matplotlib code that plots the C-alpha trace (Angstrom):
import matplotlib.pyplot as plt

x = [0.0, 2.8, 4.5, 1.3, 1.1, 4.7, 3.9, 0.8, 2.9, 5.6, 3.0, 1.2, 4.5, 5.4, 2.2, 3.0, 6.6, 5.6, 3.1, 5.5, 8.0, 5.4, 4.4, 8.1, 8.7, 5.4, 6.4, 10.0, 9.1, 6.0, 6.8, 4.8, 6.3, 5.1, 6.1, 5.3, 3.5, 2.2, -1.2, -4.0, -5.5, -2.5, -3.2, 0.3, 3.6, 5.2, 2.1, 2.5, 0.5, 1.6, 0.6, 1.4, 3.1, 3.3, 1.5, 2.2, 0.4, -3.1, -2.4, 0.6, -1.3, -3.9, -1.2, 0.7, -2.4, -3.5, -0.6, -0.7, 2.9, 4.3, 6.1, 9.4, 9.2, 12.7, 11.5, 8.4, 10.6, 13.0, 10.1, 8.6, 12.0, 12.4, 9.0, 9.7, 12.8, 11.0, 13.0, 11.8, 12.8, 12.2, 10.4, 7.0, 5.6, 6.5, 3.4, 1.1, 2.5, 2.3, -1.3, -2.0, -0.6, -2.7, -5.8, -4.8, -4.5, -7.8, -9.9, -8.0, -6.7, -6.5, -3.4, -4.3, -4.9, -7.2, -8.3, -6.3, -8.7, -8.3, -6.3, -8.6, -5.6, -4.4, -7.9, -8.0, -4.6, -5.7, -8.8, -6.7, -4.1, -6.3]
y = [0.0, 2.4, 1.7, 2.6, 5.9, 6.8, 5.8, 8.0, 10.9, 10.3, 10.1, 13.2, 15.2, 13.9, 15.4, 18.7, 18.7, 17.8, 20.6, 23.0, 22.1, 22.7, 26.0, 27.0, 26.3, 28.0, 31.1, 31.0, 31.0, 33.2, 36.7, 39.8, 41.5, 44.8, 46.4, 49.7, 49.7, 52.6, 53.8, 52.6, 56.1, 58.4, 61.6, 63.1, 62.4, 59.1, 58.2, 54.6, 52.3, 49.5, 46.0, 42.9, 40.2, 37.7, 37.4, 36.1, 32.9, 33.6, 31.8, 34.0, 37.2, 36.2, 35.3, 38.6, 40.7, 38.8, 40.5, 44.0, 44.4, 43.0, 39.7, 39.5, 37.1, 35.7, 34.8, 33.1, 31.2, 30.2, 29.1, 26.9, 25.4, 24.6, 23.0, 21.0, 19.7, 18.9, 21.6, 24.3, 28.0, 31.0, 33.2, 34.4, 32.8, 29.2, 28.2, 30.3, 28.8, 25.3, 25.8, 27.2, 24.1, 21.9, 24.0, 23.6, 19.8, 19.6, 21.9, 22.5, 25.8, 28.0, 27.4, 30.3, 28.2, 25.8, 24.7, 22.0, 19.7, 18.6, 15.4, 12.6, 10.6, 13.6, 14.1, 10.5, 10.9, 14.1, 12.5, 9.6, 11.9, 14.7]
z = [0.0, 0.9, -2.5, -4.3, -2.4, -3.4, -7.0, -7.0, -5.7, -8.3, -11.1, -9.8, -9.7, -13.2, -14.6, -13.0, -14.2, -17.7, -18.0, -16.4, -19.1, -21.8, -20.3, -20.1, -23.8, -24.7, -22.8, -23.9, -27.6, -27.6, -26.6, -27.3, -30.4, -31.8, -35.0, -36.7, -40.0, -42.1, -41.0, -43.2, -43.1, -42.5, -40.6, -41.1, -42.8, -41.7, -39.7, -38.3, -36.1, -33.8, -34.7, -32.6, -34.7, -31.9, -28.5, -25.1, -24.2, -23.0, -19.6, -19.1, -19.8, -17.2, -14.7, -15.4, -14.8, -11.7, -9.7, -8.4, -9.7, -12.9, -12.5, -14.3, -17.3, -16.4, -12.9, -14.2, -16.7, -13.9, -11.7, -14.5, -15.2, -11.5, -11.3, -14.5, -12.8, -9.6, -7.7, -5.5, -5.5, -3.3, -5.8, -4.8, -7.9, -7.1, -5.2, -7.3, -10.5, -9.1, -8.1, -11.5, -13.2, -10.9, -12.0, -15.6, -15.2, -13.3, -15.5, -18.8, -20.1, -23.2, -25.2, -27.6, -30.7, -28.9, -25.4, -23.7, -21.9, -18.3, -17.6, -16.5, -15.2, -13.2, -11.8, -10.6, -8.9, -7.3, -5.9, -4.5, -2.9, -1.7]

ax = plt.figure().add_subplot(projection="3d")
ax.plot(x, y, z, "-o")
ax.set_aspect("equal")
plt.show()
């Protein structure tokens, strides 16, 4: 029975670390990029407008705006990397990010191009352990 319990914990943590790794890569390679283009209806000489050519992941934008201050992207990336490697760190984001990953696994989340469904296997483990 004890061996089953430790296996459940290991499997549970593997789900978390795998999603943290995916979120890390998604955040690392998807950064808000804005360029200037000529205005479609210029009001003056050299009139340009800003257009986003790439966006942050939707989950990161939600996470970012949920704080009263702006989390540094590099700290969020470091936190995700640590979670993916089953490490801990002292940033204020660690527990919040880990809780967010558990929420994503339990309820699904918006990837941007589609919605990622909840993990039924993770839900079962969560019910067993909690």
